[in-house]
BASE-858956 format. One record per residue (C-alpha): residue in one letter; residue number from 1; y negated, z negated, x negated. Coordinates in steps of 0.2 Angstrom, whole numbers. Each point is the difference from the previous one (the first is absolute). Example, Ala and Ser with C-alpha at 12.3 -4.5 7.8 and 13.67 -1.06 7.14 Angstrom:
# BASE-858956
+--------+-----+-------+-------+-------+
| residu | num | north |    up |  east |
+--------+-----+-------+-------+-------+
|      a |   1 |    22 |   -39 |   -62 |
|      s |   2 |   -17 |     3 |    -6 |
+--------+-----+-------+-------+-------+
***
This chain:
# BASE-858956
+--------+-----+-------+-------+-------+
| residu | num | north |    up |  east |
+--------+-----+-------+-------+-------+
|      x |   1 |  -273 |    41 |   295 |
|      x |   2 |     3 |   -18 |     6 |
|      x |   3 |   -13 |    -8 |    12 |
|      x |   4 |     9 |   -17 |     4 |
|      x |   5 |   -10 |   -15 |    -6 |
|      x |   6 |     9 |   -11 |   -12 |
|      x |   7 |    -8 |   -16 |     6 |
|      x |   8 |    14 |   -11 |    -8 |
|      x |   9 |    -3 |     5 |   -18 |
|      x |  10 |   -17 |    -4 |    -7 |
|      x |  11 |    -1 |    13 |   -14 |
|      x |  12 |     7 |    14 |    10 |
|      x |  13 |   -12 |    -4 |    14 |
|      x |  14 |   -14 |     0 |   -13 |
|      x |  15 |     5 |    17 |    -6 |
|      x |  16 |     2 |     6 |    18 |
|      x |  17 |   -18 |    -5 |     3 |
|      x |  18 |    -6 |     8 |   -16 |
|      x |  19 |     7 |    17 |     4 |
|      x |  20 |   -11 |    -1 |    16 |
|      x |  21 |   -15 |    -6 |   -10 |
|      x |  22 |     3 |    13 |   -14 |
|      x |  23 |   -14 |    -8 |   -11 |
|      x |  24 |     2 |    -7 |   -18 |
|      x |  25 |   -10 |   -16 |     6 |
|      x |  26 |    -8 |    -7 |    15 |
|      x |  27 |   -11 |   -15 |     5 |
|      x |  28 |     8 |   -15 |     7 |
|      x |  29 |   -10 |     1 |    16 |
|      x |  30 |     3 |    19 |     2 |
|      x |  31 |    19 |    -3 |    -1 |
|      x |  32 |    -1 |   -14 |    12 |
|      x |  33 |   -10 |    11 |    12 |
|      x |  34 |    12 |    15 |    -2 |
|      x |  35 |    15 |   -11 |     3 |
|      x |  36 |    -7 |    -8 |    16 |
|      x |  37 |   -11 |    14 |     8 |
|      x |  38 |     6 |    17 |    -7 |
|      x |  39 |    18 |    -2 |    -3 |
|      x |  40 |     4 |   -13 |    13 |
|      x |  41 |    13 |    -8 |   -11 |
|      x |  42 |    -5 |   -18 |     0 |
|      x |  43 |    -9 |   -12 |    10 |
|      x |  44 |   -16 |    -8 |    -9 |
|      x |  45 |     9 |   -16 |    -6 |
|      x |  46 |    16 |    10 |    -5 |
|      x |  47 |   -11 |    13 |   -10 |
|      x |  48 |    -8 |   -13 |   -10 |
|      x |  49 |    16 |    -9 |    -3 |
|      x |  50 |     8 |    16 |    -6 |
|      x |  51 |   -13 |     4 |   -12 |
|      x |  52 |     0 |   -18 |    -7 |
|      x |  53 |    19 |     0 |    -2 |
|      x |  54 |    -1 |    17 |    -9 |
|      x |  55 |   -13 |    -8 |   -12 |
|      x |  56 |    10 |   -16 |    -3 |
|      x |  57 |    16 |    10 |    -4 |
|      x |  58 |   -10 |    11 |   -12 |
|      x |  59 |     3 |    16 |    10 |
|      x |  60 |   -19 |     2 |     2 |
|      x |  61 |   -13 |    -2 |   -13 |
|      x |  62 |   -18 |    -6 |     5 |
|      x |  63 |   -15 |     2 |   -12 |
|      x |  64 |   -16 |   -11 |     1 |
|      x |  65 |    -7 |    12 |    12 |
|      x |  66 |    14 |    -3 |    12 |
|      x |  67 |     7 |    18 |    -3 |
|      x |  68 |    19 |     1 |     3 |
|      x |  69 |    12 |    11 |    -9 |
|      x |  70 |    19 |     1 |    -2 |
|      x |  71 |     9 |    -9 |   -14 |
|      x |  72 |     5 |    12 |   -14 |
|      x |  73 |    18 |     1 |     5 |
|      x |  74 |    -4 |     3 |    19 |
|      x |  75 |   -14 |    13 |    -6 |
|      x |  76 |    13 |     9 |   -10 |
|      x |  77 |    12 |     0 |    15 |
|      x |  78 |   -15 |     7 |    11 |
|      x |  79 |    -3 |    14 |   -13 |
|      x |  80 |    18 |     5 |     0 |
|      x |  81 |    -1 |     1 |    19 |
|      x |  82 |   -16 |    11 |    -1 |
|      x |  83 |    10 |    12 |   -12 |
|      x |  84 |    14 |     1 |    12 |
|      x |  85 |   -11 |     3 |    15 |
|      x |  86 |   -10 |    14 |    -9 |
|      x |  87 |    17 |     8 |    -5 |
|      x |  88 |     6 |    -1 |    18 |
|      x |  89 |   -16 |     8 |     7 |
|      x |  90 |     1 |    14 |   -13 |
|      x |  91 |    18 |     3 |     5 |
|      x |  92 |    -5 |     0 |    18 |
|      x |  93 |   -13 |    13 |    -3 |
|      x |  94 |    12 |    11 |   -10 |
|      x |  95 |    13 |    -2 |    13 |
|      x |  96 |   -12 |     6 |    13 |
|      x |  97 |    -5 |    15 |   -10 |
|      x |  98 |    19 |     4 |    -1 |
|      x |  99 |     2 |    -2 |    18 |
|      x | 100 |   -15 |    11 |     4 |
|      x | 101 |     7 |    13 |   -11 |
|      x | 102 |    17 |     0 |     8 |
|      x | 103 |    -8 |     1 |    17 |
|      x | 104 |   -10 |    16 |    -5 |
|      x | 105 |    15 |     8 |    -8 |
|      x | 106 |    11 |    -2 |    16 |
|      x | 107 |   -14 |     4 |    12 |
|      x | 108 |    -7 |    15 |    -9 |
|      x | 109 |    14 |     8 |   -10 |
|      x | 110 |     9 |    11 |    13 |
|      x | 111 |     9 |    10 |   -13 |
|      x | 112 |    12 |   -13 |    -6 |
|      x | 113 |    16 |     0 |     9 |
|      x | 114 |     2 |   -19 |     0 |
|      x | 115 |   -17 |    -3 |     8 |
|      x | 116 |     3 |    13 |    13 |
|      x | 117 |    16 |    -8 |     5 |
|      x | 118 |    -7 |   -18 |     0 |
|      x | 119 |   -15 |     5 |    11 |
|      x | 120 |    12 |     4 |    14 |
|      x | 121 |     7 |   -17 |     2 |
|      x | 122 |   -15 |   -11 |    -4 |
|      x | 123 |   -18 |    -4 |     7 |
|      x | 124 |   -16 |    -4 |    -9 |
|      x | 125 |     1 |   -18 |     5 |
|      x | 126 |    17 |    -3 |    -8 |
|      x | 127 |    -4 |    10 |   -15 |
|      x | 128 |   -16 |   -10 |    -3 |
|      x | 129 |    10 |   -16 |     1 |
|      x | 130 |    14 |     7 |   -11 |
|      x | 131 |   -11 |     3 |   -15 |
|      x | 132 |    -5 |   -19 |     0 |
|      x | 133 |    18 |    -5 |    -3 |
|      x | 134 |     2 |    -5 |   -18 |
|      x | 135 |    12 |    11 |   -11 |
|      x | 136 |    11 |   -15 |    -4 |
|      x | 137 |     3 |    -4 |    18 |
|      x | 138 |    13 |    14 |     1 |
|      x | 139 |    18 |    -3 |    -7 |
|      x | 140 |    12 |    14 |     0 |
|      x | 141 |    17 |    -7 |     1 |
|      x | 142 |    12 |    15 |     1 |
|      x | 143 |    -2 |    19 |    -1 |
|      x | 144 |    16 |    10 |     3 |
|      x | 145 |    -4 |    19 |     3 |
|      x | 146 |    19 |     4 |     2 |
|      x | 147 |     1 |   -13 |    15 |
|      x | 148 |   -18 |     5 |     5 |
|      x | 149 |    -4 |   -19 |     0 |
|      x | 150 |   -16 |    -9 |    -5 |
|      x | 151 |    -2 |   -18 |     1 |
|      x | 152 |   -16 |   -10 |    -4 |
|      x | 153 |   -10 |   -16 |     3 |
|      x | 154 |   -18 |    -2 |     2 |
|      x | 155 |   -11 |   -15 |     0 |
|      x | 156 |   -11 |    -3 |    16 |
|      x | 157 |   -16 |    -9 |     2 |
|      x | 158 |     8 |   -16 |     3 |
|      x | 159 |    12 |     1 |   -15 |
|      x | 160 |    15 |     6 |    11 |
|      x | 161 |    11 |    13 |    -8 |
|      x | 162 |     3 |    14 |    13 |
|      x | 163 |    15 |    11 |    -2 |
|      x | 164 |    -1 |    19 |     0 |
|      x | 165 |    16 |    10 |     2 |
|      x | 166 |     1 |    19 |     1 |
|      x | 167 |    16 |     8 |     3 |
|      x | 168 |    -1 |    19 |     0 |
|      x | 169 |    18 |     3 |     5 |
|      x | 170 |    -1 |   -12 |    15 |
|      x | 171 |   -18 |     6 |     3 |
|      x | 172 |    -5 |   -18 |     1 |
|      x | 173 |   -16 |    -9 |    -5 |
|      x | 174 |     0 |   -19 |     1 |
|      x | 175 |   -15 |   -11 |    -3 |
|      x | 176 |    -5 |   -17 |     7 |
|      x | 177 |   -18 |    -3 |    -1 |
|      x | 178 |    -9 |    -4 |    16 |
|      x | 179 |   -11 |    16 |     1 |
|      x | 180 |    15 |    11 |    -3 |
|      x | 181 |    11 |   -10 |    13 |
|      x | 182 |   -13 |     0 |    14 |
|      x | 183 |   -10 |    16 |    -3 |
|      x | 184 |     5 |    12 |   -13 |
|      x | 185 |    19 |     2 |     3 |
|      x | 186 |    -1 |     6 |    18 |
|      x | 187 |   -13 |    13 |    -5 |
|      x | 188 |     9 |     5 |   -16 |
|      x | 189 |   -14 |    -4 |   -11 |
|      x | 190 |    -1 |    -9 |   -17 |
|      x | 191 |    -8 |   -17 |    -2 |
|      x | 192 |    -9 |    -5 |   -16 |
|      x | 193 |    15 |    -6 |    -8 |
|      x | 194 |    10 |    16 |     2 |
|      x | 195 |   -15 |    10 |    -6 |
|      x | 196 |    -2 |   -12 |   -15 |
|      x | 197 |    19 |     3 |    -4 |
|      x | 198 |    -2 |    19 |     0 |
|      x | 199 |   -16 |    -1 |   -10 |
|      x | 200 |     9 |   -11 |   -13 |
|      x | 201 |    15 |    12 |    -1 |
|      x | 202 |   -12 |    15 |    -2 |
|      x | 203 |    -9 |    -8 |   -14 |
|      x | 204 |    17 |    -3 |    -9 |
|      x | 205 |     9 |    15 |     5 |
|      x | 206 |    -7 |    13 |    12 |
|      x | 207 |    16 |     9 |     2 |
|      x | 208 |     9 |   -15 |     5 |
|      x | 209 |   -14 |    -5 |    13 |
|      x | 210 |     2 |    18 |     7 |
|      x | 211 |    19 |    -2 |     1 |
|      x | 212 |    -2 |   -14 |    12 |
|      x | 213 |   -15 |     5 |     9 |
|      x | 214 |     4 |    18 |     4 |
|      x | 215 |    16 |    -4 |    11 |
|      x | 216 |   -10 |   -13 |    10 |
|      x | 217 |   -15 |    12 |     4 |
|      x | 218 |    11 |    16 |     3 |
|      x | 219 |    12 |    -9 |    12 |
|      x | 220 |   -12 |   -13 |     7 |
|      x | 221 |     7 |     1 |    17 |
|      x | 222 |    18 |    -4 |    -6 |
|      x | 223 |    -5 |   -15 |   -10 |
|      x | 224 |     2 |   -18 |     7 |
|      x | 225 |   -14 |   -11 |    -5 |
|      x | 226 |     5 |   -18 |     2 |
|      x | 227 |     0 |   -18 |    -6 |
+--------+-----+-------+-------+-------+
***
């Protein structure tokens, strides 16, 4: 969700304000008060000029009681935003439920071999962060079981694409996020990106996930964790 204020575009600025107001209509004086004293968007003279300009350009409609509402075109735009926002909230709730379910499965199911192995190389803080990483953040680039090679990229919080390379024959795990480089690698622990990678592999092919996870866990002291 974007929070930058589009001050140089009158209709976008009006929609921005209406998203905050979140009402079908509002009195002129009430909008003026909100813009100045509640939202701190304008100085008093700027606020009145903004409303008057919106009225002159037909972006706002005012009835005889000085009640303001958006023009029909802008109101339709506002309704579309509301629909998208509602869908976004519903998806967030659904994703949270999925994340909580994943956490419970890993934390409580000790019979599953994958869960047993994964728990040996993670901590609860990293796991909690891993389940917040979106599924589409993981991109599997190459899987070669004969060469024992797995290559992937994963999107970080700042849009970077981190690399992950696992080479079973060389016993090498390469990853370049800050947490892994500065903390996890020296302690032979997985960061949230590595956990997410293996959770993704497990969902798609648990046998393949185990193929790459087992050698790391079973020979952890022989492996080189680096960036």
